[in-house]
PDB file of N, CA, C and O in Angstrom, chain B, residues numbered from 101:
ATOM      1  N   MET B 101     -58.849 -28.235   7.410  1.00  0.00           N
ATOM      2  CA  MET B 101     -58.077 -28.562   8.609  1.00  0.00           C
ATOM      3  C   MET B 101     -57.286 -30.061   9.196  1.00  0.00           C
ATOM      4  O   MET B 101     -57.851 -31.005   9.747  1.00  0.00           O
ATOM      5  N   VAL B 102     -56.265 -29.963   8.974  1.00  0.00           N
ATOM      6  CA  VAL B 102     -55.918 -31.112  10.035  1.00  0.00           C
ATOM      7  C   VAL B 102     -55.935 -31.310  11.110  1.00  0.00           C
ATOM      8  O   VAL B 102     -56.114 -30.288  11.773  1.00  0.00           O
ATOM      9  N   ASP B 103     -55.813 -32.323  11.739  1.00  0.00           N
ATOM     10  CA  ASP B 103     -56.537 -33.346  12.660  1.00  0.00           C
ATOM     11  C   ASP B 103     -55.252 -32.685  13.681  1.00  0.00           C
ATOM     12  O   ASP B 103     -54.376 -32.750  12.818  1.00  0.00           O
ATOM     13  N   PRO B 104     -54.626 -32.180  14.729  1.00  0.00           N
ATOM     14  CA  PRO B 104     -52.989 -32.066  15.507  1.00  0.00           C
ATOM     15  C   PRO B 104     -53.083 -32.952  16.498  1.00  0.00           C
ATOM     16  O   PRO B 104     -52.329 -32.754  17.451  1.00  0.00           O
ATOM     17  N   THR B 105     -53.852 -33.947  16.547  1.00  0.00           N
ATOM     18  CA  THR B 105     -53.617 -35.747  17.180  1.00  0.00           C
ATOM     19  C   THR B 105     -52.729 -36.599  15.987  1.00  0.00           C
ATOM     20  O   THR B 105     -52.132 -37.636  16.275  1.00  0.00           O
ATOM     21  N   GLN B 106     -52.726 -36.190  15.021  1.00  0.00           N
ATOM     22  CA  GLN B 106     -52.183 -36.618  13.654  1.00  0.00           C
ATOM     23  C   GLN B 106     -50.543 -36.631  13.621  1.00  0.00           C
ATOM     24  O   GLN B 106     -49.795 -37.432  13.061  1.00  0.00           O
ATOM     25  N   ILE B 107     -50.225 -35.434  14.436  1.00  0.00           N
ATOM     26  CA  ILE B 107     -49.007 -34.703  14.378  1.00  0.00           C
ATOM     27  C   ILE B 107     -47.658 -35.107  15.792  1.00  0.00           C
ATOM     28  O   ILE B 107     -47.026 -34.569  16.700  1.00  0.00           O
ATOM     29  N   ARG B 108     -47.823 -36.130  15.258  1.00  0.00           N
ATOM     30  CA  ARG B 108     -46.656 -36.914  16.945  1.00  0.00           C
ATOM     31  C   ARG B 108     -44.964 -36.478  17.099  1.00  0.00           C
ATOM     32  O   ARG B 108     -44.229 -35.895  16.302  1.00  0.00           O
ATOM     33  N   GLU B 109     -44.827 -36.762  17.810  1.00  0.00           N
ATOM     34  CA  GLU B 109     -43.474 -36.206  18.431  1.00  0.00           C
ATOM     35  C   GLU B 109     -42.372 -37.454  17.354  1.00  0.00           C
ATOM     36  O   GLU B 109     -42.654 -38.574  16.928  1.00  0.00           O
ATOM     37  N   HIS B 110     -41.105 -36.627  17.219  1.00  0.00           N
ATOM     38  CA  HIS B 110     -39.837 -37.105  16.337  1.00  0.00           C
ATOM     39  C   HIS B 110     -40.827 -36.855  15.024  1.00  0.00           C
ATOM     40  O   HIS B 110     -40.311 -35.811  14.626  1.00  0.00           O
ATOM     41  N   LEU B 111     -41.450 -37.008  14.484  1.00  0.00           N
ATOM     42  CA  LEU B 111     -41.800 -36.588  13.034  1.00  0.00           C
ATOM     43  C   LEU B 111     -41.123 -35.191  12.010  1.00  0.00           C
ATOM     44  O   LEU B 111     -41.225 -34.020  12.374  1.00  0.00           O
ATOM     45  N   GLU B 112     -40.546 -35.556  10.902  1.00  0.00           N
ATOM     46  CA  GLU B 112     -39.686 -34.558  10.212  1.00  0.00           C
ATOM     47  C   GLU B 112     -40.960 -33.512   9.407  1.00  0.00           C
ATOM     48  O   GLU B 112     -41.857 -33.753   8.599  1.00  0.00           O
ATOM     49  N   VAL B 113     -40.490 -32.296  10.097  1.00  0.00           N
ATOM     50  CA  VAL B 113     -41.261 -30.958   9.446  1.00  0.00           C
ATOM     51  C   VAL B 113     -40.959 -30.781   8.158  1.00  0.00           C
ATOM     52  O   VAL B 113     -39.770 -30.859   7.848  1.00  0.00           O
ATOM     53  N   VAL B 114     -41.526 -30.624   7.575  1.00  0.00           N
ATOM     54  CA  VAL B 114     -40.924 -30.434   5.993  1.00  0.00           C
ATOM     55  C   VAL B 114     -41.301 -29.568   5.122  1.00  0.00           C
ATOM     56  O   VAL B 114     -42.408 -29.999   4.799  1.00  0.00           O
ATOM     57  N   GLY B 115     -41.084 -28.467   4.422  1.00  0.00           N
ATOM     58  CA  GLY B 115     -41.660 -27.201   3.771  1.00  0.00           C
ATOM     59  C   GLY B 115     -42.448 -27.428   2.252  1.00  0.00           C
ATOM     60  O   GLY B 115     -42.219 -28.450   1.605  1.00  0.00           O
ATOM     61  N   SER B 116     -43.066 -26.740   1.925  1.00  0.00           N
ATOM     62  CA  SER B 116     -44.265 -26.744   0.313  1.00  0.00           C
ATOM     63  C   SER B 116     -42.841 -27.158  -0.476  1.00  0.00           C
ATOM     64  O   SER B 116     -43.136 -27.830  -1.465  1.00  0.00           O
ATOM     65  N   ASP B 117     -41.575 -26.994  -0.368  1.00  0.00           N
ATOM     66  CA  ASP B 117     -40.755 -26.783  -1.562  1.00  0.00           C
ATOM     67  C   ASP B 117     -40.232 -28.551  -1.164  1.00  0.00           C
ATOM     68  O   ASP B 117     -40.376 -29.215  -2.190  1.00  0.00           O
ATOM     69  N   GLY B 118     -39.808 -29.235  -0.244  1.00  0.00           N
ATOM     70  CA  GLY B 118     -40.129 -29.888   0.024  1.00  0.00           C
ATOM     71  C   GLY B 118     -38.526 -30.355   1.104  1.00  0.00           C
ATOM     72  O   GLY B 118     -38.111 -31.514   1.100  1.00  0.00           O
ATOM     73  N   GLU B 119     -37.871 -29.301   1.886  1.00  0.00           N
ATOM     74  CA  GLU B 119     -36.903 -28.865   2.315  1.00  0.00           C
ATOM     75  C   GLU B 119     -37.221 -28.816   3.881  1.00  0.00           C
ATOM     76  O   GLU B 119     -38.010 -28.209   4.605  1.00  0.00           O
ATOM     77  N   HIS B 120     -36.002 -29.954   4.065  1.00  0.00           N
ATOM     78  CA  HIS B 120     -36.285 -30.077   6.138  1.00  0.00           C
ATOM     79  C   HIS B 120     -36.467 -28.792   6.698  1.00  0.00           C
ATOM     80  O   HIS B 120     -35.803 -27.795   6.413  1.00  0.00           O
ATOM     81  N   VAL B 121     -37.439 -28.864   7.543  1.00  0.00           N
ATOM     82  CA  VAL B 121     -38.110 -27.843   8.534  1.00  0.00           C
ATOM     83  C   VAL B 121     -37.313 -27.604  10.016  1.00  0.00           C
ATOM     84  O   VAL B 121     -36.829 -26.612  10.560  1.00  0.00           O
ATOM     85  N   GLY B 122     -37.461 -29.358  10.460  1.00  0.00           N
ATOM     86  CA  GLY B 122     -37.170 -29.469  11.706  1.00  0.00           C
ATOM     87  C   GLY B 122     -37.831 -31.208  11.935  1.00  0.00           C
ATOM     88  O   GLY B 122     -38.180 -32.127  11.194  1.00  0.00           O
ATOM     89  N   ARG B 123     -37.738 -30.958  13.392  1.00  0.00           N
ATOM     90  CA  ARG B 123     -38.603 -32.385  14.402  1.00  0.00           C
ATOM     91  C   ARG B 123     -39.503 -31.979  15.073  1.00  0.00           C
ATOM     92  O   ARG B 123     -39.202 -31.000  15.757  1.00  0.00           O
ATOM     93  N   VAL B 124     -40.757 -32.424  15.185  1.00  0.00           N
ATOM     94  CA  VAL B 124     -41.257 -32.525  16.423  1.00  0.00           C
ATOM     95  C   VAL B 124     -41.221 -32.274  17.253  1.00  0.00           C
ATOM     96  O   VAL B 124     -41.130 -33.443  17.628  1.00  0.00           O
ATOM     97  N   ASP B 125     -41.194 -31.674  18.259  1.00  0.00           N
ATOM     98  CA  ASP B 125     -40.670 -32.253  19.891  1.00  0.00           C
ATOM     99  C   ASP B 125     -42.171 -32.649  20.439  1.00  0.00           C
ATOM    100  O   ASP B 125     -42.446 -33.840  20.586  1.00  0.00           O
ATOM    101  N   HIS B 126     -43.334 -31.413  20.798  1.00  0.00           N
ATOM    102  CA  HIS B 126     -44.816 -31.646  20.713  1.00  0.00           C
ATOM    103  C   HIS B 126     -45.280 -30.662  20.116  1.00  0.00           C
ATOM    104  O   HIS B 126     -44.799 -29.756  19.435  1.00  0.00           O
ATOM    105  N   VAL B 127     -47.083 -31.179  20.727  1.00  0.00           N
ATOM    106  CA  VAL B 127     -47.806 -30.207  20.077  1.00  0.00           C
ATOM    107  C   VAL B 127     -48.760 -29.421  20.871  1.00  0.00           C
ATOM    108  O   VAL B 127     -49.924 -29.820  20.864  1.00  0.00           O
ATOM    109  N   ILE B 128     -48.443 -28.280  21.617  1.00  0.00           N
ATOM    110  CA  ILE B 128     -48.968 -27.571  22.254  1.00  0.00           C
ATOM    111  C   ILE B 128     -50.286 -26.310  21.927  1.00  0.00           C
ATOM    112  O   ILE B 128     -50.168 -25.176  21.463  1.00  0.00           O
ATOM    113  N   GLY B 129     -51.614 -27.121  22.421  1.00  0.00           N
ATOM    114  CA  GLY B 129     -52.579 -26.434  21.533  1.00  0.00           C
ATOM    115  C   GLY B 129     -52.356 -26.225  20.205  1.00  0.00           C
ATOM    116  O   GLY B 129     -51.827 -27.160  19.605  1.00  0.00           O
ATOM    117  N   ASP B 130     -52.625 -25.228  19.584  1.00  0.00           N
ATOM    118  CA  ASP B 130     -52.655 -24.882  18.237  1.00  0.00           C
ATOM    119  C   ASP B 130     -51.186 -24.534  17.617  1.00  0.00           C
ATOM    120  O   ASP B 130     -51.185 -24.010  16.503  1.00  0.00           O
ATOM    121  N   ARG B 131     -50.035 -24.767  18.202  1.00  0.00           N
ATOM    122  CA  ARG B 131     -48.562 -24.970  18.160  1.00  0.00           C
ATOM    123  C   ARG B 131     -47.394 -26.057  17.939  1.00  0.00           C
ATOM    124  O   ARG B 131     -46.660 -26.602  18.763  1.00  0.00           O
ATOM    125  N   ILE B 132     -47.447 -26.136  17.055  1.00  0.00           N
ATOM    126  CA  ILE B 132     -46.013 -27.133  16.775  1.00  0.00           C
ATOM    127  C   ILE B 132     -44.820 -26.879  17.818  1.00  0.00           C
ATOM    128  O   ILE B 132     -44.534 -25.688  17.937  1.00  0.00           O
ATOM    129  N   GLU B 133     -44.411 -27.368  18.242  1.00  0.00           N
ATOM    130  CA  GLU B 133     -42.919 -27.184  19.236  1.00  0.00           C
ATOM    131  C   GLU B 133     -41.842 -28.249  18.257  1.00  0.00           C
ATOM    132  O   GLU B 133     -41.971 -29.464  18.106  1.00  0.00           O
ATOM    133  N   LEU B 134     -40.873 -27.431  17.730  1.00  0.00           N
ATOM    134  CA  LEU B 134     -39.878 -28.227  17.001  1.00  0.00           C
ATOM    135  C   LEU B 134     -38.923 -28.281  17.856  1.00  0.00           C
ATOM    136  O   LEU B 134     -38.713 -27.200  18.407  1.00  0.00           O
ATOM    137  N   ALA B 135     -38.178 -29.244  18.218  1.00  0.00           N
ATOM    138  CA  ALA B 135     -37.411 -29.890  18.579  1.00  0.00           C
ATOM    139  C   ALA B 135     -36.023 -28.994  18.552  1.00  0.00           C
ATOM    140  O   ALA B 135     -35.521 -28.836  17.439  1.00  0.00           O
ATOM    141  N   ARG B 136     -35.363 -28.394  19.693  1.00  0.00           N
ATOM    142  CA  ARG B 136     -34.460 -27.657  19.618  1.00  0.00           C
ATOM    143  C   ARG B 136     -32.908 -28.000  19.321  1.00  0.00           C
ATOM    144  O   ARG B 136     -32.097 -27.074  19.301  1.00  0.00           O
ATOM    145  N   LEU B 137     -32.477 -29.393  19.079  1.00  0.00           N
ATOM    146  CA  LEU B 137     -31.196 -29.816  18.983  1.00  0.00           C
ATOM    147  C   LEU B 137     -31.099 -30.031  17.312  1.00  0.00           C
ATOM    148  O   LEU B 137     -30.125 -30.402  16.658  1.00  0.00           O
ATOM    149  N   ASP B 138     -32.427 -29.673  16.862  1.00  0.00           N
ATOM    150  CA  ASP B 138     -31.684 -29.608  15.372  1.00  0.00           C
ATOM    151  C   ASP B 138     -31.105 -28.512  14.863  1.00  0.00           C
ATOM    152  O   ASP B 138     -31.213 -27.386  15.349  1.00  0.00           O
ATOM    153  N   LEU B 139     -30.368 -28.853  13.704  1.00  0.00           N
ATOM    154  CA  LEU B 139     -29.643 -28.239  12.747  1.00  0.00           C
ATOM    155  C   LEU B 139     -29.780 -27.485  12.120  1.00  0.00           C
ATOM    156  O   LEU B 139     -28.823 -26.880  11.636  1.00  0.00           O
ATOM    157  N   VAL B 140     -31.209 -27.147  11.815  1.00  0.00           N
ATOM    158  CA  VAL B 140     -32.023 -26.081  10.758  1.00  0.00           C
ATOM    159  C   VAL B 140     -32.333 -25.182  11.968  1.00  0.00           C
ATOM    160  O   VAL B 140     -31.947 -24.014  11.931  1.00  0.00           O
ATOM    161  N   GLY B 141     -33.039 -25.673  13.096  1.00  0.00           N
ATOM    162  CA  GLY B 141     -33.199 -24.413  14.310  1.00  0.00           C
ATOM    163  C   GLY B 141     -32.374 -23.644  15.169  1.00  0.00           C
ATOM    164  O   GLY B 141     -32.435 -22.581  15.788  1.00  0.00           O
ATOM    165  N   GLY B 142     -31.415 -24.770  14.938  1.00  0.00           N
ATOM    166  CA  GLY B 142     -29.999 -24.362  16.603  1.00  0.00           C
ATOM    167  C   GLY B 142     -30.231 -24.929  17.984  1.00  0.00           C
ATOM    168  O   GLY B 142     -30.873 -25.979  17.953  1.00  0.00           O
ATOM    169  N   PHE B 143     -29.882 -24.518  19.174  1.00  0.00           N
ATOM    170  CA  PHE B 143     -30.737 -24.692  19.994  1.00  0.00           C
ATOM    171  C   PHE B 143     -31.761 -23.690  20.643  1.00  0.00           C
ATOM    172  O   PHE B 143     -31.537 -23.352  21.805  1.00  0.00           O
ATOM    173  N   LYS B 144     -32.563 -23.322  20.174  1.00  0.00           N
ATOM    174  CA  LYS B 144     -33.872 -22.926  20.986  1.00  0.00           C
ATOM    175  C   LYS B 144     -35.345 -23.399  20.367  1.00  0.00           C
ATOM    176  O   LYS B 144     -35.517 -23.464  19.150  1.00  0.00           O
ATOM    177  N   HIS B 145     -36.287 -23.690  21.234  1.00  0.00           N
ATOM    178  CA  HIS B 145     -37.653 -23.984  20.728  1.00  0.00           C
ATOM    179  C   HIS B 145     -37.875 -23.264  19.461  1.00  0.00           C
ATOM    180  O   HIS B 145     -37.457 -22.108  19.394  1.00  0.00           O
ATOM    181  N   HIS B 146     -38.796 -24.068  17.900  1.00  0.00           N
ATOM    182  CA  HIS B 146     -39.218 -22.395  17.538  1.00  0.00           C
ATOM    183  C   HIS B 146     -40.641 -23.165  17.648  1.00  0.00           C
ATOM    184  O   HIS B 146     -41.027 -24.323  17.812  1.00  0.00           O
ATOM    185  N   MET B 147     -41.078 -22.171  17.509  1.00  0.00           N
ATOM    186  CA  MET B 147     -42.996 -22.081  17.557  1.00  0.00           C
ATOM    187  C   MET B 147     -43.342 -22.506  15.914  1.00  0.00           C
ATOM    188  O   MET B 147     -42.467 -22.285  15.076  1.00  0.00           O
ATOM    189  N   ILE B 148     -44.604 -23.100  15.509  1.00  0.00           N
ATOM    190  CA  ILE B 148     -44.703 -23.142  14.088  1.00  0.00           C
ATOM    191  C   ILE B 148     -46.193 -23.238  14.322  1.00  0.00           C
ATOM    192  O   ILE B 148     -46.479 -23.941  15.292  1.00  0.00           O
ATOM    193  N   PRO B 149     -47.316 -22.650  13.606  1.00  0.00           N
ATOM    194  CA  PRO B 149     -48.859 -22.838  13.885  1.00  0.00           C
ATOM    195  C   PRO B 149     -49.377 -24.079  13.112  1.00  0.00           C
ATOM    196  O   PRO B 149     -49.095 -24.315  11.937  1.00  0.00           O
ATOM    197  N   VAL B 150     -50.130 -24.811  13.869  1.00  0.00           N
ATOM    198  CA  VAL B 150     -51.062 -26.309  13.461  1.00  0.00           C
ATOM    199  C   VAL B 150     -51.274 -25.793  12.244  1.00  0.00           C
ATOM    200  O   VAL B 150     -50.826 -26.508  11.348  1.00  0.00           O
ATOM    201  N   SER B 151     -52.017 -24.391  11.742  1.00  0.00           N
ATOM    202  CA  SER B 151     -52.817 -23.900  10.603  1.00  0.00           C
ATOM    203  C   SER B 151     -51.136 -24.499   9.501  1.00  0.00           C
ATOM    204  O   SER B 151     -51.763 -25.371   8.900  1.00  0.00           O
ATOM    205  N   TRP B 152     -50.426 -24.562   9.211  1.00  0.00           N
ATOM    206  CA  TRP B 152     -49.375 -24.730   8.521  1.00  0.00           C
ATOM    207  C   TRP B 152     -49.870 -25.763   7.462  1.00  0.00           C
ATOM    208  O   TRP B 152     -50.214 -25.859   6.285  1.00  0.00           O
ATOM    209  N   VAL B 153     -49.663 -26.590   8.798  1.00  0.00           N
ATOM    210  CA  VAL B 153     -49.596 -28.048   8.202  1.00  0.00           C
ATOM    211  C   VAL B 153     -50.599 -28.423   7.129  1.00  0.00           C
ATOM    212  O   VAL B 153     -51.823 -28.441   7.260  1.00  0.00           O
ATOM    213  N   HIS B 154     -50.024 -28.665   6.248  1.00  0.00           N
ATOM    214  CA  HIS B 154     -51.088 -29.307   4.473  1.00  0.00           C
ATOM    215  C   HIS B 154     -51.439 -30.563   4.626  1.00  0.00           C
ATOM    216  O   HIS B 154     -52.391 -30.853   3.902  1.00  0.00           O
ATOM    217  N   HIS B 155     -50.955 -31.643   5.444  1.00  0.00           N
ATOM    218  CA  HIS B 155     -50.668 -32.703   5.686  1.00  0.00           C
ATOM    219  C   HIS B 155     -49.739 -33.537   6.439  1.00  0.00           C
ATOM    220  O   HIS B 155     -48.616 -33.157   6.769  1.00  0.00           O
ATOM    221  N   VAL B 156     -50.333 -34.919   6.760  1.00  0.00           N
ATOM    222  CA  VAL B 156     -49.301 -35.288   7.754  1.00  0.00           C
ATOM    223  C   VAL B 156     -49.078 -36.853   7.191  1.00  0.00           C
ATOM    224  O   VAL B 156     -49.962 -37.434   7.822  1.00  0.00           O
ATOM    225  N   ASP B 157     -48.654 -37.510   6.667  1.00  0.00           N
ATOM    226  CA  ASP B 157     -48.323 -39.354   6.637  1.00  0.00           C
ATOM    227  C   ASP B 157     -46.550 -39.258   7.060  1.00  0.00           C
ATOM    228  O   ASP B 157     -46.139 -38.173   7.470  1.00  0.00           O
ATOM    229  N   GLY B 158     -45.745 -40.222   6.957  1.00  0.00           N
ATOM    230  CA  GLY B 158     -44.616 -39.799   7.510  1.00  0.00           C
ATOM    231  C   GLY B 158     -43.667 -39.212   7.675  1.00  0.00           C
ATOM    232  O   GLY B 158     -42.512 -39.484   8.005  1.00  0.00           O
ATOM    233  N   HIS B 159     -44.653 -37.645   7.219  1.00  0.00           N
ATOM    234  CA  HIS B 159     -43.997 -36.281   7.699  1.00  0.00           C
ATOM    235  C   HIS B 159     -45.284 -35.889   7.658  1.00  0.00           C
ATOM    236  O   HIS B 159     -46.394 -36.228   7.250  1.00  0.00           O
ATOM    237  N   VAL B 160     -44.554 -34.819   8.389  1.00  0.00           N
ATOM    238  CA  VAL B 160     -45.468 -33.502   8.640  1.00  0.00           C
ATOM    239  C   VAL B 160     -45.214 -32.804   6.993  1.00  0.00           C
ATOM    240  O   VAL B 160     -44.529 -33.398   6.161  1.00  0.00           O
ATOM    241  N   HIS B 161     -45.653 -31.928   6.806  1.00  0.00           N
ATOM    242  CA  HIS B 161     -45.736 -31.246   5.274  1.00  0.00           C
ATOM    243  C   HIS B 161     -46.476 -30.192   5.172  1.00  0.00           C
ATOM    244  O   HIS B 161     -47.693 -30.365   5.105  1.00  0.00           O
ATOM    245  N   LEU B 162     -45.872 -28.685   5.131  1.00  0.00           N
ATOM    246  CA  LEU B 162     -46.638 -27.961   5.346  1.00  0.00           C
ATOM    247  C   LEU B 162     -46.754 -27.540   4.304  1.00  0.00           C
ATOM    248  O   LEU B 162     -46.292 -28.199   3.372  1.00  0.00           O
ATOM    249  N   ASN B 163     -47.637 -25.854   3.953  1.00  0.00           N
ATOM    250  CA  ASN B 163     -48.148 -25.394   3.326  1.00  0.00           C
ATOM    251  C   ASN B 163     -47.303 -24.199   2.751  1.00  0.00           C
ATOM    252  O   ASN B 163     -47.577 -23.545   1.745  1.00  0.00           O
ATOM    253  N   VAL B 164     -45.981 -24.007   3.771  1.00  0.00           N
ATOM    254  CA  VAL B 164     -44.887 -23.138   4.239  1.00  0.00           C
ATOM    255  C   VAL B 164     -43.784 -23.411   3.073  1.00  0.00           C
ATOM    256  O   VAL B 164     -43.602 -24.610   2.863  1.00  0.00           O
ATOM    257  N   THR B 165     -42.966 -22.461   2.227  1.00  0.00           N
ATOM    258  CA  THR B 165     -41.118 -23.046   1.933  1.00  0.00           C
ATOM    259  C   THR B 165     -40.546 -23.509   3.159  1.00  0.00           C
ATOM    260  O   THR B 165     -41.356 -23.692   4.068  1.00  0.00           O
ATOM    261  N   LYS B 166     -39.168 -23.776   3.435  1.00  0.00           N
ATOM    262  CA  LYS B 166     -38.485 -23.480   4.921  1.00  0.00           C
ATOM    263  C   LYS B 166     -38.094 -22.944   4.934  1.00  0.00           C
ATOM    264  O   LYS B 166     -37.544 -22.890   6.034  1.00  0.00           O
ATOM    265  N   ASP B 167     -37.701 -21.831   4.058  1.00  0.00           N
ATOM    266  CA  ASP B 167     -37.339 -20.499   4.163  1.00  0.00           C
ATOM    267  C   ASP B 167     -38.687 -19.901   4.878  1.00  0.00           C
ATOM    268  O   ASP B 167     -38.592 -19.668   6.083  1.00  0.00           O
ATOM    269  N   GLU B 168     -39.675 -19.691   4.363  1.00  0.00           N
ATOM    270  CA  GLU B 168     -41.214 -19.298   4.299  1.00  0.00           C
ATOM    271  C   GLU B 168     -41.375 -19.140   6.317  1.00  0.00           C
ATOM    272  O   GLU B 168     -41.518 -18.179   7.073  1.00  0.00           O
ATOM    273  N   ALA B 169     -41.225 -20.956   6.562  1.00  0.00           N
ATOM    274  CA  ALA B 169     -41.471 -20.885   8.108  1.00  0.00           C
ATOM    275  C   ALA B 169     -40.165 -20.335   8.615  1.00  0.00           C
ATOM    276  O   ALA B 169     -40.447 -19.851   9.711  1.00  0.00           O
ATOM    277  N   LYS B 170     -38.972 -20.170   8.401  1.00  0.00           N
ATOM    278  CA  LYS B 170     -37.599 -20.048   8.849  1.00  0.00           C
ATOM    279  C   LYS B 170     -37.794 -18.524   9.447  1.00  0.00           C
ATOM    280  O   LYS B 170     -37.650 -18.296  10.648  1.00  0.00           O
ATOM    281  N   ALA B 171     -38.060 -17.726   8.698  1.00  0.00           N
ATOM    282  CA  ALA B 171     -38.603 -16.118   8.852  1.00  0.00           C
ATOM    283  C   ALA B 171     -40.050 -15.800   9.907  1.00  0.00           C
ATOM    284  O   ALA B 171     -40.174 -14.724  10.493  1.00  0.00           O
ATOM    285  N   ARG B 172     -40.939 -16.776  10.000  1.00  0.00           N
ATOM    286  CA  ARG B 172     -42.085 -16.820  10.265  1.00  0.00           C
ATOM    287  C   ARG B 172     -42.481 -16.869  11.823  1.00  0.00           C
ATOM    288  O   ARG B 172     -43.221 -16.239  12.579  1.00  0.00           O
ATOM    289  N   TRP B 173     -41.336 -18.271  11.920  1.00  0.00           N
ATOM    290  CA  TRP B 173     -41.872 -18.841  13.014  1.00  0.00           C
ATOM    291  C   TRP B 173     -41.319 -18.052  14.371  1.00  0.00           C
ATOM    292  O   TRP B 173     -40.304 -17.381  14.190  1.00  0.00           O
ATOM    293  N   THR B 174     -41.888 -18.065  15.724  1.00  0.00           N
ATOM    294  CA  THR B 174     -41.145 -18.211  17.054  1.00  0.00           C
ATOM    295  C   THR B 174     -40.802 -18.577  17.671  1.00  0.00           C
ATOM    296  O   THR B 174     -41.038 -19.783  17.754  1.00  0.00           O
ATOM    297  N   GLU B 175     -40.017 -18.032  18.600  1.00  0.00           N
ATOM    298  CA  GLU B 175     -38.547 -18.800  19.606  1.00  0.00           C
ATOM    299  C   GLU B 175     -39.696 -19.024  21.028  1.00  0.00           C
ATOM    300  O   GLU B 175     -40.064 -18.079  21.726  1.00  0.00           O
ATOM    301  N   LYS B 176     -40.090 -20.331  21.220  1.00  0.00           N
ATOM    302  CA  LYS B 176     -40.290 -20.243  22.526  1.00  0.00           C
ATOM    303  C   LYS B 176     -39.551 -19.652  23.601  1.00  0.00           C
ATOM    304  O   LYS B 176     -38.347 -19.901  23.538  1.00  0.00           O
ATOM    305  N   HIS B 177     -40.062 -18.644  24.978  1.00  0.00           N
ATOM    306  CA  HIS B 177     -40.402 -17.838  26.008  1.00  0.00           C
ATOM    307  C   HIS B 177     -39.911 -18.933  27.238  1.00  0.00           C
ATOM    308  O   HIS B 177     -40.793 -19.255  28.035  1.00  0.00           O
ATOM    309  N   GLN B 178     -38.691 -19.454  27.406  1.00  0.00           N
ATOM    310  CA  GLN B 178     -38.369 -19.990  29.187  1.00  0.00           C
ATOM    311  C   GLN B 178     -39.219 -19.688  30.058  1.00  0.00           C
ATOM    312  O   GLN B 178     -39.195 -18.458  30.021  1.00  0.00           O
ATOM    313  N   ALA B 179     -40.066 -20.024  30.932  1.00  0.00           N
ATOM    314  CA  ALA B 179     -40.443 -19.473  32.119  1.00  0.00           C
ATOM    315  C   ALA B 179     -39.918 -19.509  33.396  1.00  0.00           C
ATOM    316  O   ALA B 179     -40.476 -18.903  34.310  1.00  0.00           O
TER     317      ALA B 179
END
């Protein structure tokens, strides 16, 4: 399991296929909130679980592909 404190704001998130998934906006508990102005995700915040993270170096590398991440991410509901 990756230490969530390694996941910092503005790091690029890439799928296991090396494709751009988004950029980290915040880490909230066991979820990563992706920046909402990212061209891939549109204008909504998308949430992915920290459990999808394979490792962190200069990027956040997922253990799922970009397409899998997009199919399974959830939208953050505004209060």
